[in-house]
C-alpha positions in Angstrom: 112.6 85.1 114.3 116.3 85.0 113.3 118.5 88.0 114.0 121.5 89.2 112.2 125.0 88.1 113.3 128.0 89.8 111.8 130.7 87.8 110.1 134.4 88.9 110.0 136.0 88.7 106.6 139.3 86.9 106.4 142.1 87.7 104.0 142.0 86.3 100.4 144.9 84.6 98.8 148.0 86.7 98.4 149.1 85.3 95.1 149.7 87.7 92.3 147.1 87.2 89.6 149.4 88.2 86.8 152.1 85.5 87.6 150.2 82.5 86.4 152.9 81.6 83.9 155.5 81.4 86.7 153.6 78.7 88.6 156.2 76.0 89.5 155.9 72.8 87.6 156.3 70.7 90.8 153.5 72.5 92.6 151.2 72.4 89.6 151.7 68.7 89.3 150.9 68.2 93.0 147.8 70.4 92.9 146.6 68.5 89.8 147.1 65.1 91.4 145.2 66.2 94.5 142.4 67.7 92.5 142.0 64.6 90.2 141.9 62.3 93.2 138.9 64.1 94.6 136.8 64.4 91.4 133.8 62.2 92.3 131.5 61.1 89.4 128.1 59.6 90.0 126.8 57.4 87.1 123.7 55.2 87.8 124.4 55.5 91.5 127.9 54.0 91.0 130.8 56.2 92.4 133.8 56.3 90.1 137.1 58.0 90.4 138.5 59.6 87.1 142.2 60.3 87.2 142.5 60.9 83.5 144.1 64.3 82.6 141.4 64.8 80.0 137.6 64.4 80.1 136.8 60.8 79.0 133.1 60.6 79.7 130.4 61.1 76.9 128.4 64.3 77.1 125.2 62.6 78.2 126.8 61.2 81.4 126.1 63.5 84.4 128.8 64.3 86.9 128.3 65.5 90.5 130.5 67.1 93.2 130.7 66.1 96.8 127.6 68.2 97.7 125.5 66.5 95.1 125.5 69.4 92.6 125.8 68.6 89.0 129.2 69.6 87.5 129.0 71.2 84.1 131.2 69.8 81.4 133.2 73.0 81.0 133.9 73.1 84.7 135.2 69.5 84.6 137.3 70.3 81.5 138.8 73.3 83.2 140.0 71.2 86.2 141.3 68.2 84.2 142.8 69.9 81.1 145.8 72.0 80.8 145.9 75.4 79.0 147.6 73.6 76.1 144.9 71.0 76.0 142.1 73.6 75.6 143.9 76.4 73.7 145.4 73.9 71.2 146.5 76.0 68.2 146.3 79.3 70.0 149.5 81.3 69.4 152.2 80.2 71.8 150.2 77.6 73.6 152.2 74.6 72.3 155.6 76.2 73.0 154.8 77.4 76.5 156.0 74.7 79.0 153.8 76.1 81.8 150.7 75.8 79.6 151.4 72.1 79.4 151.1 71.8 83.2 148.8 74.6 84.5 145.1 73.9 84.1 142.5 76.6 83.4 141.3 76.1 86.9 144.8 76.6 88.3 145.3 79.9 86.4 141.9 81.3 87.2 142.2 80.5 90.9 145.2 82.8 91.1 143.0 85.8 90.2 141.2 85.7 93.6 143.1 88.5 95.2 140.9 91.2 96.7 141.9 94.8 97.3 139.8 97.4 99.2 140.1 101.1 98.4 137.7 104.0 98.6 134.9 101.7 99.9 135.2 99.4 96.9 136.3 95.8 96.7 138.6 95.5 93.7 140.2 92.5 91.8 143.4 93.2 89.9 143.3 92.2 86.2 144.0 88.5 85.6 144.1 86.0 82.7 141.0 84.0 82.2 139.9 81.5 79.6 136.2 81.4 79.0 135.1 77.8 78.2 131.6 76.9 77.1 129.7 74.5 74.8 127.5 75.6 72.0 124.0 76.6 73.2 121.0 75.8 71.2 120.4 79.4 70.1 124.1 79.5 68.8 123.8 76.5 66.5 124.9 77.2 62.9 125.7 80.9 63.6 128.8 82.9 62.9 131.2 83.1 65.9 131.6 86.8 65.6 127.8 87.3 65.5 127.5 85.3 68.7 130.1 87.4 70.5 128.7 90.7 69.5 125.0 89.9 70.3 125.5 87.9 73.5 128.3 89.7 75.3 128.1 93.4 76.1 131.4 94.1 77.9 133.5 94.2 74.7 132.7 95.8 71.3 132.8 94.3 67.9 136.3 95.6 67.1 137.7 93.8 70.1 136.2 90.5 69.1 137.4 90.9 65.5 140.9 91.5 67.0 140.6 88.5 69.3 139.7 86.2 66.4 142.4 87.5 64.2 145.0 87.2 67.1 144.3 83.5 67.7 142.7 84.0 71.1 139.6 82.0 70.2 139.4 78.3 69.5 136.7 75.8 68.7 137.5 72.2 69.7 141.1 73.4 70.3 141.4 74.7 66.7 141.7 78.3 65.8 138.5 80.1 65.0 138.3 82.9 62.4 135.9 85.6 61.4 133.9 83.2 59.2 133.8 80.3 61.5 130.3 78.7 62.0 129.5 77.2 65.4 128.0 73.7 65.3 126.1 71.7 67.9 128.5 70.2 70.4 131.3 72.6 69.7 133.5 73.6 72.6 134.4 77.3 72.5 137.4 78.9 74.3 138.3 82.5 74.5 141.4 83.6 76.4 141.3 87.2 77.8 143.0 89.6 80.2 140.1 90.2 82.4 139.1 93.4 84.2 136.3 93.0 86.8 134.2 96.0 87.8 134.6 96.9 91.5 131.8 96.2 94.0 131.0 97.7 97.4 133.4 96.5 100.1 130.6 95.4 102.4 130.6 92.3 104.6 128.2 89.5 104.0 126.2 88.9 107.1 124.7 85.6 108.3 121.1 85.6 109.3 120.9 81.9 109.9 122.8 78.7 109.1 122.7 75.0 109.7 124.2 72.0 107.9 121.9 72.5 104.9 121.1 76.2 104.5 122.7 79.6 105.0 120.5 82.7 105.0 122.5 85.8 104.3 121.8 89.6 104.1 123.1 90.2 100.6 124.7 93.7 100.1 123.5 95.8 97.3 125.7 96.1 94.2 127.2 92.6 94.3 126.1 89.8 91.8 125.1 86.5 93.3 127.2 84.2 91.1 129.7 84.6 88.3 128.1 86.1 85.3 129.1 88.6 82.5 132.0 90.8 83.6 131.9 89.4 87.2 133.6 86.3 88.7 135.4 86.9 92.0 133.4 90.0 92.9 130.3 87.8 93.4 128.6 86.6 96.6 129.4 82.9 96.0 133.0 83.6 95.3 133.5 86.0 98.2 131.9 83.5 100.5 134.3 80.8 99.2 137.5 82.8 99.3 136.9 84.9 102.3 134.6 82.9 104.5 135.5 79.4 103.4 131.9 78.5 102.6 131.0 76.6 99.4 127.4 77.4 98.6 124.9 77.5 95.7 122.0 80.1 95.5 118.5 78.7 96.0 116.9 81.6 94.2 117.7 84.8 92.3 118.3 88.3 93.6 119.4 91.1 91.3 122.9 92.5 91.6 121.6 95.9 92.8 119.0 94.4 95.2 120.0 93.8 98.8 118.4 91.7 101.6 117.6 88.1 102.6 118.8 85.3 100.4 119.2 81.6 100.9 122.3 79.7 99.9 122.5 75.9 100.0 125.4 73.7 101.1 124.0 70.6 99.3 122.0 69.9 96.1 119.2 68.3 98.1 118.9 71.4 100.3 118.9 73.7 97.2 116.2 71.6 95.6 114.0 71.6 98.7 114.4 75.3 99.5 114.0 76.3 95.9 110.7 74.4 95.8 109.6 76.1 99.0 110.3 79.6 97.6 108.3 78.9 94.4 105.2 78.1 96.5 102.7 80.9 96.9 102.5 80.0 100.6 105.8 81.6 101.2 105.5 85.3 102.1 108.1 87.5 100.4 108.3 91.1 101.6 110.5 93.8 100.1 110.7 97.5 100.8 111.5 100.2 98.3 111.8 104.0 98.2 109.9 105.4 95.2 109.4 108.6 93.4 106.5 110.8 94.5 103.5 110.3 96.9 102.4 106.7 96.6 98.6 106.1 97.2 97.6 105.4 100.8 95.4 102.5 99.8 96.8 99.1 98.9 97.6 98.8 95.2 97.7 95.5 93.3 99.5 95.4 89.9 98.9 92.3 87.8 100.3 93.5 84.5 102.4 90.9 82.5 106.2 91.4 82.3 108.5 90.6 79.4 112.2 90.9 78.8 112.7 93.4 75.9 116.5 93.3 75.7 118.3 90.6 77.7 121.8 92.0 77.0 120.8 95.4 78.5 118.6 93.9 81.3 115.6 95.8 80.1 112.1 94.5 81.1 108.7 96.1 80.5 105.0 95.6 80.9 103.6 94.0 77.8 100.2 92.3 77.2 102.0 89.3 75.7 104.4 89.0 78.6 104.4 86.4 81.5 101.8 86.8 84.2 103.0 88.9 87.2 101.4 90.2 90.3 102.7 92.5 93.0 100.9 94.0 96.0 102.1 97.4 97.3 101.4 99.2 100.6 102.7 102.7 101.5 104.6 102.8 104.7 105.7 106.5 104.8 106.1 109.7 102.7 108.6 112.5 103.3 107.3 115.1 100.8 109.4 113.8 97.9 109.6 110.0 98.0 107.6 107.2 99.6 108.7 104.0 101.3 106.5 101.1 100.0 106.2 97.5 101.1 106.2 95.2 98.1 104.8 91.7 98.1 105.6 89.8 94.8 103.3 86.8 94.2 105.3 85.8 91.1 109.0 86.0 90.4 109.6 87.7 87.0 112.9 89.4 86.3 112.8 93.0 87.6 109.1 92.5 88.4 108.9 95.0 91.4 110.9 97.6 89.6 108.9 97.3 86.4 105.5 97.4 88.1 106.5 100.4 90.2 107.6 102.2 87.0 104.3 101.3 85.3 102.4 102.8 88.2 104.3 106.0 87.8 106.4 105.6 91.0 109.7 104.0 90.0 112.4 103.3 92.6 113.9 106.8 93.1 117.5 105.8 92.4 116.9 103.1 89.8 119.5 103.6 87.1 117.3 102.0 84.5 113.6 102.6 85.3 114.0 106.1 87.0 116.3 107.4 84.3 114.8 110.4 82.4 117.6 110.2 79.8 116.3 106.8 78.9 112.5 107.1 79.4 111.8 110.8 79.1 110.0 113.1 81.6 107.2 110.7 82.4 109.6 107.9 83.3 107.7 105.2 81.3 104.5 105.5 83.3 101.8 103.3 81.9 104.3 101.6 79.6 104.9 104.7 77.6 107.9 105.0 75.2 109.1 103.3 72.1 111.1 100.1 72.9 113.7 100.7 70.1 114.3 104.3 71.1 114.6 103.3 74.8 117.1 100.5 73.9 119.3 102.9 72.0 119.4 105.4 74.9 119.9 102.7 77.5 122.9 101.2 75.6 124.8 104.5 76.2 124.4 104.3 80.0 127.5 103.0 81.8 129.5 103.2 78.6 129.4 106.8 77.2 127.3 108.4 80.0 127.1 107.9 83.7 123.8 106.1 84.7 121.2 108.6 86.0 118.1 108.5 88.2 115.7 110.9 89.8 117.5 110.7 93.1 121.0 110.9 91.5 120.0 114.1 89.7 119.5 115.8 93.1 122.8 114.5 94.4 124.8 115.9 91.5 123.0 119.2 91.8 124.7 119.6 95.2 128.0 118.1 94.3 128.2 119.7 90.8 130.0 116.6 89.5 128.7 113.4 88.2 130.5 110.3 89.2 129.8 106.9 87.8 131.0 104.1 85.6 131.7 104.8 81.9 134.5 104.4 79.5 137.5 106.4 80.7 139.3 106.9 77.4 142.2 104.9 78.6 143.3 101.4 77.5 145.1 98.5 79.2 148.8 98.3 78.4 148.7 94.5 78.3 145.5 93.7 76.3 144.6 97.1 74.8 141.0 96.9 76.0 139.1 100.1 76.9 139.0 100.7 80.6 136.1 101.9 82.7 136.1 104.5 85.5 135.1 103.2 89.0 131.3 102.9 89.6 129.6 105.6 91.6 126.6 105.7 94.0 124.0 105.2 91.3 125.8 102.1 89.9 126.1 100.3 93.2 123.0 100.8 95.3 119.3 100.3 94.6 116.6 101.3 97.1 115.0 97.9 97.0 115.6 95.5 99.9 114.3 91.9 100.5 113.4 92.3 104.1 111.4 89.1 105.0 110.8 85.6 103.8 108.6 83.2 105.7 105.8 80.6 105.7 103.0 80.7 108.3 102.0 77.1 107.2 105.5 75.7 107.9 106.2 78.0 110.8 109.4 79.7 109.7 110.5 83.3 109.0 113.7 85.1 108.5 114.2 88.9 108.2 116.8 91.5 108.0 117.0 95.0 109.5 115.8 97.9 107.4 118.5 99.9 105.5 119.1 103.5 106.4 117.3 104.7 103.2 114.1 102.9 104.3 113.8 104.9 107.6 111.0 107.4 107.8 113.3 110.4 108.5 115.7 109.6 105.6 116.3 112.6 103.3 117.5 112.5 99.7 
């Protein structure tokens, strides 16, 4: 059985994220030549070197990095194309000399500067150019409609302003409010980015070899860049602070802590991913839930469906995907129970949704143990109207601090709620609305992946139990 070994964090780059425009031309040219010389493309098992400053391969040709992972088109574009190449007609792009030299990758890399304060890991605001290609569900849709329905961190007025200000291009041409996105279109959106803080916790290594690294993921940190997060993610922290370039083999929610497998190579990721999908792999989680959980083993096999992807809301529905979780009570302290959870399937929020359905949601769950969202019965048995729940949930983290059963007790003693929501202030540079720092109920979930293993293959890795899972823990 593997044991935990602590890893010391090293300093991140000291470059100022707001000085991208002042990158020296000579250094940028050197960096660019070095980068292009190491771009390795694998086409029909023939290694080629592409030193062209712009992507020159058709979209159907797959590219791979040195670890064997497929490189997405937008990633290759960001490394080979300058800001002027991508932004095209964007206001000021053609006249800015540094834009003709600095690539999107160069500029974004300068944002990797971490600061630790009040127990939080923070990233100062930095410029970032989103680059993506039209997804199937975006075809023949209005660009403003896509922004508003797909991305939660900005409101409709911001996206209208961005389009009117020339911050959005399609195929390097300015996009407007009436622009329709077509199949194959490349969309860019340049913003002054504000990442939310995450807990300033170290990432501990459970096991590592030349193929796989097993980590104890801290609660509150996303696994990979997504939504409002980029540098405050597990993969980016491991890259910038530990010097480890890895890819996740499976999913683990931002708020969930515990064992997670990261691959160094594509082959290792494929093999471990296939292992973890097999029902022969034992997966054990622990959770602290509301109330007195039954003593006898409980099996929940209710289907789970995603009701609102943008808000991350999932519920039990008869037309959902099959899902099974087995629960066993470990302890009860008079208010909450610690429960062992064994998911036999891997649906999004499966454990959290099943516990809520049984009437015992995770006690500090900001979604499923939130009375302001689900009412006094907390969604037991699937109660509550989906549309009403979505309206109330959309206010959490924006106009109201996220709440939970456990957090209600905390603020009764402190007399002051603390959590992420719009602060009423705006950024002096980009005029975007700013959020307050997240609080306890935004950063920790009492759900921990404790053990993964296979009796058939003879391997097992586990982490230590968190403090909240101890029998004598008090809310």
